[in-house]
C-alpha positions as CSV (number, residue, x, y, z in Angstrom):
1,M,-17.4,31.6,-7.3
2,D,-15.0,31.1,-10.2
3,V,-12.8,34.4,-11.8
4,K,-15.0,34.6,-14.6
5,D,-18.3,34.6,-12.5
6,L,-16.7,37.2,-10.5
7,L,-15.7,39.1,-13.2
8,E,-19.1,39.5,-14.9
9,G,-20.6,40.0,-11.8
10,V,-18.3,43.3,-11.7
11,K,-19.1,44.2,-15.4
12,Q,-22.8,44.1,-14.6
13,G,-22.6,46.4,-11.6
14,K,-23.3,43.3,-9.0
15,V,-20.3,43.2,-7.4
16,Q,-18.5,45.8,-6.2
17,V,-14.7,46.9,-7.4
18,E,-13.5,46.4,-4.0
19,E,-14.9,43.1,-3.2
20,A,-14.1,41.7,-5.8
21,L,-10.6,43.0,-5.0
22,E,-10.7,41.1,-2.0
23,K,-11.7,37.7,-3.6
24,L,-8.9,38.3,-6.1
25,K,-6.6,38.4,-3.2
26,D,-7.5,35.3,-1.7
27,L,-7.3,33.4,-5.5
28,P,-3.9,32.1,-5.6
29,Y,-3.6,30.5,-2.1
30,T,-4.7,30.7,1.8
31,D,-1.9,30.5,4.5
32,L,-2.9,28.7,7.0
33,G,0.4,28.7,9.0
34,Y,0.7,24.8,8.8
35,A,-0.8,24.8,5.4
36,K,-0.9,26.7,2.2
37,I,-4.2,25.9,0.7
38,D,-4.1,26.1,-3.5
39,N,-7.5,28.1,-4.1
40,H,-6.2,28.3,-7.9
41,R,-5.2,24.7,-8.5
42,E,-9.1,24.0,-10.0
43,L,-8.9,26.9,-12.3
44,R,-5.2,25.9,-13.5
45,M,-5.5,21.9,-13.8
46,G,-9.6,21.0,-13.8
47,Y,-8.9,19.4,-10.7
48,P,-9.6,20.9,-6.6
49,E,-6.9,20.0,-4.6
50,I,-6.4,16.8,-2.8
51,I,-5.6,16.1,0.6
52,Y,-3.4,13.6,1.7
53,C,-4.3,13.0,5.5
54,S,-2.0,10.5,6.7
55,G,0.3,12.3,9.3
56,K,-2.2,15.4,9.9
57,S,-3.6,16.0,13.1
58,N,-7.4,15.7,13.3
59,K,-7.5,19.7,14.0
60,Q,-5.4,20.2,11.1
61,L,-7.9,18.1,8.8
62,K,-10.5,20.0,10.2
63,D,-9.4,23.3,9.9
64,I,-8.7,22.3,6.3
65,V,-12.2,21.2,5.8
66,T,-13.8,23.8,6.7
67,F,-11.8,26.3,4.8
68,M,-11.9,24.5,1.8
69,L,-15.9,24.2,2.3
70,T,-15.9,27.8,1.7
71,K,-15.0,27.7,-1.6
72,D,-17.4,25.6,-2.6
73,V,-15.4,22.7,-3.9
74,N,-15.4,19.2,-4.1
75,I,-13.2,18.1,-1.4
76,M,-11.2,14.8,-1.5
77,G,-9.3,13.1,1.5
78,T,-6.7,10.3,0.6
79,R,-4.9,7.8,2.7
80,A,-7.1,8.6,5.9
81,S,-8.2,6.5,8.6
82,E,-11.9,5.8,10.2
83,E,-11.0,8.3,13.1
84,A,-10.0,11.2,10.8
85,Y,-13.3,10.7,9.0
86,L,-15.2,10.9,12.0
87,A,-13.2,14.2,12.8
88,V,-14.2,15.4,9.1
89,K,-17.8,14.3,9.7
90,E,-17.6,16.7,12.9
91,V,-17.3,19.9,10.4
92,C,-18.7,18.2,7.4
93,P,-21.6,15.9,8.4
94,Q,-22.2,15.2,4.6
95,A,-19.0,13.9,4.6
96,E,-18.6,10.1,3.4
97,Y,-16.0,7.5,3.6
98,D,-14.7,4.2,1.9
99,D,-13.1,2.1,4.4
100,V,-11.4,0.2,1.5
101,A,-9.9,2.6,-0.2
102,K,-9.8,4.9,2.9
103,I,-11.0,8.1,0.7
104,I,-13.2,11.3,2.7
105,S,-15.4,12.4,-0.2
106,I,-17.7,15.5,0.3
107,K,-19.5,16.3,-3.2
108,K,-20.5,19.8,-3.4
109,N,-21.2,20.1,-7.2
110,E,-22.4,17.3,-9.5
111,I,-20.0,16.0,-12.0
112,S,-20.9,14.6,-15.2
113,K,-20.2,11.1,-15.9
114,L,-17.9,11.0,-18.6
115,P,-18.6,8.3,-21.5
116,G,-16.4,4.8,-21.9
117,Y,-14.7,3.7,-18.6
118,I,-11.8,2.9,-17.0
119,A,-10.6,-0.6,-16.4
120,V,-9.1,-1.5,-13.1
121,V,-7.3,-4.8,-13.0
122,T,-5.6,-6.8,-10.2
123,G,-3.3,-9.3,-9.8
124,G,-4.9,-10.8,-6.6
125,T,-7.3,-10.2,-3.3
126,S,-4.8,-8.9,-1.6
127,D,-4.1,-5.9,-4.1
128,I,-7.7,-4.8,-3.5
129,P,-7.0,-1.4,-1.2
130,V,-4.7,-0.3,-3.4
131,A,-7.2,-0.8,-6.3
132,E,-10.2,0.6,-4.5
133,E,-8.0,4.0,-4.3
134,A,-7.7,4.2,-7.4
135,A,-11.3,3.3,-8.6
136,V,-13.3,5.6,-5.9
137,T,-10.7,8.1,-7.2
138,A,-11.5,8.2,-10.4
139,E,-15.1,7.8,-9.7
140,F,-15.1,10.9,-7.8
141,F,-13.9,12.9,-10.9
142,G,-16.9,11.6,-13.2
143,S,-15.4,7.8,-14.8
144,N,-16.9,4.7,-14.9
145,V,-15.0,2.3,-13.7
146,E,-15.1,-1.9,-14.1
147,R,-13.2,-3.7,-11.7
148,I,-11.6,-6.7,-13.1
149,Y,-10.3,-8.5,-9.7
150,D,-8.1,-11.4,-8.9
151,V,-6.8,-12.1,-12.7
152,G,-3.4,-12.4,-12.0
153,V,-0.8,-14.6,-14.3
154,A,-0.5,-17.9,-12.0
155,G,-4.4,-18.6,-13.7
156,I,-4.3,-16.2,-16.6
157,H,-7.9,-18.1,-18.1
158,R,-9.3,-15.8,-15.6
159,L,-8.0,-12.7,-17.4
160,L,-8.2,-14.1,-20.8
161,D,-12.2,-14.3,-20.2
162,Q,-12.2,-10.9,-19.3
163,V,-10.6,-9.9,-22.4
164,H,-13.8,-8.1,-23.9
165,L,-13.8,-6.1,-20.4
166,L,-10.2,-5.4,-21.6
167,R,-10.7,-4.1,-24.7
168,G,-13.6,-2.4,-24.5
169,A,-11.9,0.3,-22.0
170,K,-10.7,3.6,-22.6
171,V,-7.3,3.4,-20.5
172,L,-6.3,0.5,-17.8
173,V,-4.9,1.1,-14.3
174,V,-3.5,-2.9,-13.4
175,I,-2.6,-3.5,-10.0
176,A,-0.3,-6.2,-8.8
177,G,2.4,-7.5,-6.6
178,M,5.0,-10.5,-6.2
179,E,6.7,-10.0,-9.5
180,G,4.2,-7.7,-11.2
181,A,3.6,-9.6,-14.5
182,L,0.4,-8.8,-14.9
183,A,0.5,-5.2,-16.8
184,S,2.8,-6.9,-19.1
185,V,0.5,-9.3,-19.8
186,V,-2.4,-7.0,-20.4
187,G,-0.8,-4.3,-22.4
188,G,0.3,-6.8,-24.7
189,L,-4.1,-7.7,-25.0
190,V,-5.1,-4.2,-25.6
191,D,-4.5,-1.2,-27.9
192,K,-5.4,1.5,-25.0
193,P,-3.1,2.9,-22.4
194,V,-1.7,1.2,-19.5
195,I,-1.1,2.3,-15.8
196,G,0.7,-0.1,-14.4
197,V,0.6,0.1,-9.8
198,P,3.3,-2.0,-8.6
199,T,1.8,-3.3,-4.7
200,S,3.8,-4.0,-1.7
201,V,2.0,-7.3,-1.6
202,G,4.7,-10.5,-2.0
203,Y,7.3,-12.5,0.4
204,G,10.5,-11.4,1.0
205,A,12.1,-10.7,-2.5
206,N,9.0,-8.4,-3.7
207,F,11.6,-5.8,-1.5
208,G,7.8,-4.3,-0.4
209,G,6.8,-3.7,-4.0
210,L,10.6,-2.9,-5.5
211,S,10.3,-6.1,-7.6
212,A,6.8,-5.5,-8.9
213,L,8.2,-1.9,-10.0
214,L,10.8,-3.4,-11.8
215,T,8.9,-5.0,-13.4
216,M,6.8,-3.0,-14.7
217,L,9.1,-0.3,-15.8
218,N,10.9,-3.3,-17.8
219,S,8.1,-3.9,-19.4
220,C,8.7,-5.1,-23.3
221,S,4.8,-4.3,-23.4
222,S,4.6,-1.1,-25.5
223,G,2.2,1.5,-23.8
224,V,2.7,0.5,-20.3
225,S,3.3,3.1,-18.1
226,V,4.0,3.0,-14.1
227,V,3.4,4.7,-11.0
228,N,4.6,4.4,-7.6
229,I,4.1,1.9,-5.5
230,D,0.5,1.4,-4.0
231,N,-0.4,4.3,-5.2
232,G,-3.4,3.5,-6.1
233,F,-4.5,7.5,-6.2
234,G,-2.0,8.6,-8.4
235,A,-2.8,6.1,-11.1
236,G,-7.0,6.9,-11.0
237,Y,-6.1,10.6,-11.3
238,L,-4.4,10.3,-14.2
239,A,-6.1,7.5,-15.8
240,N,-9.0,9.8,-15.4
241,M,-7.3,12.7,-17.1
242,I,-6.7,10.6,-20.0
243,N,-10.3,9.7,-19.7
244,R,-11.6,13.5,-19.9
245,L,-9.1,14.1,-23.1
C-alpha cells in the first residue's frame, strides 16, 4: 500500500489511524541488522531498491527478498550467481534468472511499456555479458531494447549498416573494451544521448578497462557520457530514466 492509498483509506474510514501509524513507521527503511531496506526509494525515485547480490550470503539474500516481497514491489538482483538464484527461488518460486546478464527478477506488478526504444550496442561478442546487464535492466523497467552486437571499429562497415537503428533510438548505450573508441564513433553519428560503458575486455595495456574508460572520458563527440567499467546495470538504469522523460 502506498502513502496516497493509505491516506485515502484513513479518510474513508477503511483504515484505522493506529494501523496507518504502524505502516508509516516502517516507511523510510527497515533495519534487518545487516541491511537497511530502503522502503521509501520507489516513492522518492520512482524505482524500488535494487539488490546487489555479489558478496551477500544466500541467507542474507533470502531474508532480503522475503522482506521485500511483503512490500509488493518488483524486485531485481544484479551480479547474481546461479547458486544465489536457486537460494532466492526457495523463498520465491516465480523468480526468474538471466544467466548472461546475471540478473534475478521478480515481477509482482505489471510495468507499462515505454514508447520508442533504447539501442544497446557492443564492440565485440565478448562485451555481451555487460550489454545484457544493461539491456535486461532497461527492459525490466519498461523500455524496449534494440540489440546491435559485434559492430566494433575494427570492421566499421558492420556499424554503418545499422545507422538507421542507431538514429531511431531515443538513447544509446555503447559498450566496448580494448581502446573503447566505439562510443565516440556512435556519438558522431546520432543526435541522441550516448552512454558509454567501458569493459574490462582487452589485452594487458587495456588495464582491466582503464584504457577504454579514459578513451570514452576523452571523447571528442559531444553528448557522450560514461559510467564505470563493466557497469551495465548503471547504464541500463540511466538509459531508462532518460527514456521516461
